[in-house]
C-alpha positions in Angstrom: -28.7 -15.2 -38.4 -25.3 -16.3 -37.2 -23.8 -13.2 -38.7 -26.3 -11.0 -36.8 -25.5 -12.7 -33.5 -21.8 -12.3 -34.1 -22.3 -8.6 -34.9 -24.3 -8.3 -31.6 -21.7 -10.1 -29.5 -19.0 -7.8 -31.1 -20.8 -4.7 -30.1 -21.5 -6.1 -26.5 -17.8 -7.0 -26.2 -16.8 -3.5 -27.4 -19.1 -1.8 -25.0 -17.7 -3.9 -22.1 -14.0 -3.3 -23.1 -14.5 0.5 -23.5 -17.2 0.9 -20.7 -14.6 3.0 -18.6 -12.5 5.4 -20.5 -11.1 7.2 -17.4 -8.5 4.2 -16.8 -7.4 0.8 -17.8 -6.6 -0.5 -14.3 -7.5 0.6 -10.9 -6.7 -0.8 -7.4 -7.1 0.4 -3.9 -5.5 -1.6 -1.1 -4.2 -1.3 2.5 -0.8 -1.9 3.9 -1.6 -5.4 5.0 -2.2 -6.7 1.4 -5.9 -6.3 1.4 -7.3 -5.1 -1.9 -10.8 -3.4 -1.6 -11.4 -1.9 -5.0 -10.1 -3.5 -8.2 -10.3 -3.5 -12.0 -7.9 -5.3 -14.4 -5.8 -6.2 -11.5 -3.4 -8.5 -13.4 -3.4 -7.0 -16.9 0.1 -5.8 -17.8 0.3 -2.2 -18.9 3.2 0.3 -19.8 4.0 1.8 -16.6 6.1 4.8 -17.9 8.0 6.8 -15.0 6.3 4.7 -12.4 9.4 2.4 -13.3 11.5 4.9 -11.4 10.2 3.6 -8.1 12.3 0.5 -8.6 15.3 2.7 -9.8 15.1 4.7 -6.6 14.7 1.5 -4.4 17.7 -0.1 -5.9 19.8 3.2 -5.5 18.7 3.3 -1.8 19.8 -0.3 -1.4 23.2 0.6 -2.7 23.4 3.5 -0.2 22.3 1.2 2.6 25.0 -1.3 1.6 27.5 1.5 1.5 28.5 0.8 -2.1 27.7 4.5 -2.8 27.0 7.5 -0.6 24.5 10.5 -0.9 27.4 12.8 -1.3 29.1 11.0 -4.2 29.5 13.1 -7.1 28.2 11.7 -10.5 29.4 13.0 -13.8 26.6 13.4 -16.3 27.5 11.4 -19.5 26.6 12.3 -23.1 24.1 9.4 -23.0 22.4 10.6 -19.8 22.4 14.1 -21.2 20.4 13.0 -24.3 17.9 10.5 -23.0 14.9 12.8 -23.7 11.6 13.4 -22.1 11.4 15.0 -18.7 14.9 16.3 -17.7 16.5 18.7 -15.2 18.9 21.3 -16.7 22.4 19.9 -16.4 25.4 20.2 -18.9 27.4 17.0 -20.1 30.3 16.6 -17.7 28.7 18.4 -14.9 28.8 16.6 -11.5 25.7 16.2 -9.3 25.5 14.5 -5.9 23.6 11.2 -5.6 21.3 13.1 -3.3 20.4 15.5 -6.1 20.0 12.8 -8.7 17.5 11.0 -6.3 15.6 14.2 -5.6 15.4 14.9 -9.4 14.3 11.3 -10.0 11.8 11.1 -7.3 10.3 14.6 -7.4 10.6 15.9 -10.9 10.8 12.4 -12.6 13.9 13.5 -14.5 15.0 10.8 -17.0 18.6 12.0 -17.2 18.9 11.9 -13.5 17.7 8.3 -13.3 19.9 7.3 -16.2 22.9 8.9 -14.4 22.0 7.0 -11.2 21.9 3.7 -13.2 25.2 4.4 -15.0 26.9 5.1 -11.7 25.6 2.2 -9.8 26.1 -0.1 -12.8 29.6 1.2 -13.0 28.9 2.5 -16.5 26.6 -0.4 -17.6 23.0 0.6 -17.4 21.9 -2.9 -18.4 23.7 -4.2 -15.3 21.5 -1.9 -13.2 18.4 -3.0 -14.9 19.3 -6.5 -13.9 19.4 -5.4 -10.4 15.8 -3.9 -10.8 14.6 -7.3 -12.0 16.6 -9.2 -9.4 14.8 -7.1 -6.7 11.4 -7.8 -8.5 12.0 -11.6 -8.3 13.0 -11.3 -4.5 9.6 -9.7 -3.9 7.9 -12.4 -5.8 6.8 -9.8 -8.5 8.6 -11.5 -11.6 5.2 -12.2 -13.2 3.8 -8.8 -12.4 6.6 -6.4 -13.4 9.2 -6.4 -16.1 12.1 -3.7 -16.5 14.2 -2.9 -19.5 15.1 0.6 -18.5 15.7 2.7 -15.3 13.4 5.5 -16.7 10.4 3.9 -18.2 10.5 5.8 -21.6 8.8 4.0 -24.5 10.9 1.8 -27.0 11.0 4.6 -29.6 13.3 6.7 -27.4 15.2 3.8 -25.9 15.6 1.0 -28.4 14.5 -1.3 -25.4 11.3 -3.4 -24.9 8.5 -1.6 -23.0 8.7 -1.4 -19.1 5.4 -3.1 -18.1 3.6 -4.0 -14.9 0.2 -4.9 -13.5 -1.7 -2.8 -11.0 -1.2 -5.6 -8.4 2.6 -5.6 -9.0 2.9 -1.7 -8.8 0.6 -2.0 -5.5 3.1 -4.6 -4.0 6.1 -2.5 -5.1 4.5 0.5 -3.4 4.3 -1.4 -0.2 7.9 -2.1 -0.4 8.5 1.6 -1.1 6.9 2.5 2.2 9.8 0.5 3.8 12.2 3.2 2.5 11.5 6.3 4.6 14.2 8.1 2.9 12.6 7.6 -0.3 9.2 8.6 1.0 10.5 11.8 2.6 11.7 12.8 -0.8 8.8 11.8 -2.7 6.4 13.6 -0.3 8.1 17.0 -1.0 6.0 19.3 -3.1 9.3 21.0 -4.2 13.1 21.0 -3.5 16.3 22.6 -4.7 19.2 20.8 -6.4 22.8 21.9 -7.6 23.7 23.9 -4.5 20.2 25.5 -4.5 20.4 26.9 -8.0 17.7 24.8 -9.6 14.2 24.5 -8.2 12.3 21.3 -8.9 8.5 21.0 -8.4 6.8 17.6 -7.7 4.8 16.3 -10.7 2.4 14.6 -8.2 -0.2 17.3 -7.8 -2.2 15.4 -5.2 0.2 15.8 -2.4 -1.6 17.3 0.5 -1.8 17.1 4.2 -5.5 17.9 3.8 -6.3 14.8 1.8 -3.6 12.8 3.5 -1.6 12.1 0.2 2.3 11.7 0.7 3.6 9.8 -2.3 4.5 8.0 -4.4 5.1 8.1 -8.2 3.5 9.5 -11.3 4.2 8.2 -15.0 3.1 9.2 -18.4 4.1 8.7 -22.0 1.9 8.4 -25.3 1.9 4.6 -25.0 1.1 4.4 -21.4 -1.3 7.2 -20.8 -1.3 8.8 -17.4 -0.4 6.5 -14.6 0.1 6.9 -10.7 0.6 5.1 -7.6 -0.6 7.1 -4.6 0.1 6.6 -0.8 -2.5 8.3 1.5 -3.1 8.3 5.2 -6.4 9.4 6.9 -7.9 8.4 10.3 -4.8 6.3 10.9 -5.4 4.1 7.9 -2.7 4.1 5.1 -3.8 3.1 1.6 -2.1 2.5 -1.7 -4.1 3.5 -5.0 -2.8 2.6 -8.4 -4.4 3.9 -11.7 -3.2 3.1 -15.2 -4.1 4.4 -18.6 -5.9 7.7 -17.9 -6.3 9.9 -21.0 -5.1 13.0 -19.1 -3.7 14.2 -15.7 -6.9 15.8 -14.6 -9.0 12.7 -15.2 -6.4 10.5 -13.5 -6.2 12.5 -10.5 -9.9 12.7 -10.1 -10.2 8.8 -10.3 -7.6 8.7 -7.4 -9.4 11.4 -5.2 -12.9 9.9 -5.8 -11.6 6.4 -5.0 -9.8 7.6 -1.9 -13.0 9.5 -0.7 -15.2 6.5 -1.4 -12.8 4.2 0.6 -12.4 6.4 3.6 -16.2 7.0 3.6 -17.0 3.3 3.6 -14.2 1.8 5.7 -13.0 2.7 9.2 -11.0 1.0 12.1 -13.4 -0.6 14.7 -12.5 -2.2 18.0 -14.6 -5.5 17.9 -13.1 -7.2 21.0 -12.4 -5.2 24.1 -10.9 -6.9 27.0 -12.5 -4.6 29.5 -15.9 -5.4 28.4 -17.4 -8.5 29.8 -18.7 -11.2 27.3 -20.7 -13.4 29.4 -22.0 -13.8 33.0 -21.9 -17.1 34.7 -23.8 -18.1 37.7 -21.9 -19.2 40.8 -23.1 -22.1 43.1 -21.8 -22.1 46.8 -19.8 -18.9 46.3 -19.5 -15.6 48.1 -21.0 -14.1 45.0 -23.8 -15.2 42.8 -22.3 -14.1 39.5 -18.9 -13.9 37.8 -18.2 -12.1 34.5 -16.1 -13.6 31.7 -13.8 -11.3 29.7 -12.1 -12.0 26.3 -8.5 -12.9 26.1 -7.3 -9.9 24.0 -8.2 -6.7 22.4 -9.0 -6.9 18.6 -9.7 -4.3 16.0 -10.1 -4.4 12.3 -10.7 -2.3 9.2 -14.4 -2.5 8.6 -17.0 -1.6 6.0 -20.0 0.2 7.2 -22.0 -2.5 5.3 -20.5 -5.5 7.1 -22.2 -7.3 9.8 -20.5 -8.5 13.1 -21.4 -11.5 15.2 -19.7 -13.0 18.3 -20.7 -16.6 18.9 -20.0 -17.6 22.5 -19.9 -21.0 24.0 -19.6 -21.0 27.9 -20.7 -22.8 31.0 -24.0 -21.5 32.6 -22.9 -22.1 36.1 -19.9 -22.9 38.1 -19.1 -24.2 41.5 -16.9 -22.0 44.0 -14.2 -21.6 44.6 -13.1 -19.9 41.3 -9.5 -19.0 40.5 -8.7 -15.8 38.6 -7.8 -16.8 35.0 -10.2 -19.9 35.0 -11.6 -20.6 31.5 -15.3 -19.9 31.4 -15.8 -20.5 27.7 -14.7 -19.5 24.1 -15.8 -17.3 21.4 -15.7 -16.9 17.6 -15.7 -13.5 15.9 -17.6 -13.4 12.6 -17.3 -10.4 10.3 -19.1 -10.2 6.9 -20.0 -13.8 7.3 -16.5 -15.1 7.9 -14.6 -16.1 11.0 -11.6 -13.7 11.6 -10.7 -14.6 15.2 -11.5 -17.1 18.0 -10.3 -17.0 21.7 -10.9 -17.8 25.2 -13.2 -16.3 27.9 -11.6 -15.9 31.3 -12.6 -15.0 34.9 -10.6 -11.9 35.8 -11.2 -12.4 39.7 -11.2 -15.0 42.2 -14.3 -16.0 44.0 -14.1 -17.9 47.3 -16.5 -20.6 48.5 -19.5 -19.5 50.7 -19.1 -19.8 54.4 -21.7 -20.3 57.0 -21.5 -16.6 58.0 -22.1 -15.7 54.3 -25.3 -17.8 54.2 -26.6 -15.9 57.3 -25.9 -12.7 55.5 -27.8 -13.7 52.6 -30.7 -14.7 54.8 -30.9 -11.5 56.8 
């Protein structure tokens, strides 16, 4: 009997583990750190060429710090020439600008370009460059979410190094950091470009780039141990999102998971103004005033990304009547904004006009 139960539980566990064969990890989040869809958020996975996101950011840091420049010419070593995998055509001993190497790394995901950048910035020592990658990860608080051993993301069988790994959450946070590098995003959003004085055309491996669907970055990755990975930045209706997918069996399925997730998100969520300073919240009666009623307005505008399935409630506490005179800016009450059952804001309700005390002539006017 115990054996049958054990077999049954094993089958159930197997079904749960392999219920989704389209990916191993999925995340959709906004640029404020809010995650809306998630699956295996903190499970470490081989990240393949998504590693190059950090390579490019460390290179951009070196440019910003004026340690190197975009026009520096980098000699391609024998090691860089022979790293394998996705590579641009370049001879050993040839010299490419840092600008060209960044383009080749970000657009074509060229391993030899990434390696050459690491060699140059690490003054000949790639391991020194990798230390900078992990140091930056630590500065971002991601030391438990990502781990780098190479600047390219190739598997150990090709590098002799441990596997570059990361979680969907770690790559999401890394993608948010990448958005702070407009020089990187400008390259990553290019469908194609030219390097080596315009003699070599490179085409972006990210096939989802499109103004129509709002996708403008950031990085793809693939090798046999990792499957097909991607981190996508997209903007529609003024809302920027990051989508991370790990472990898809092929590029077509991976890209469909991304597009389906994006369509689902932008269909469900929208930015809505929930508090409007020009819209009165309450009406308060006035005693002995030139007017019988004064309206109370909220202290500031407030808008939020909302699901169409969420409820909104504004709880107001205010005085029911007030005696004149009333000064502009007088506090008439307060409010709490409740969204999806949680308080997201509180504030004051103010009078936006002054109301003087009623005079004898005003009383006569009311009578007649």
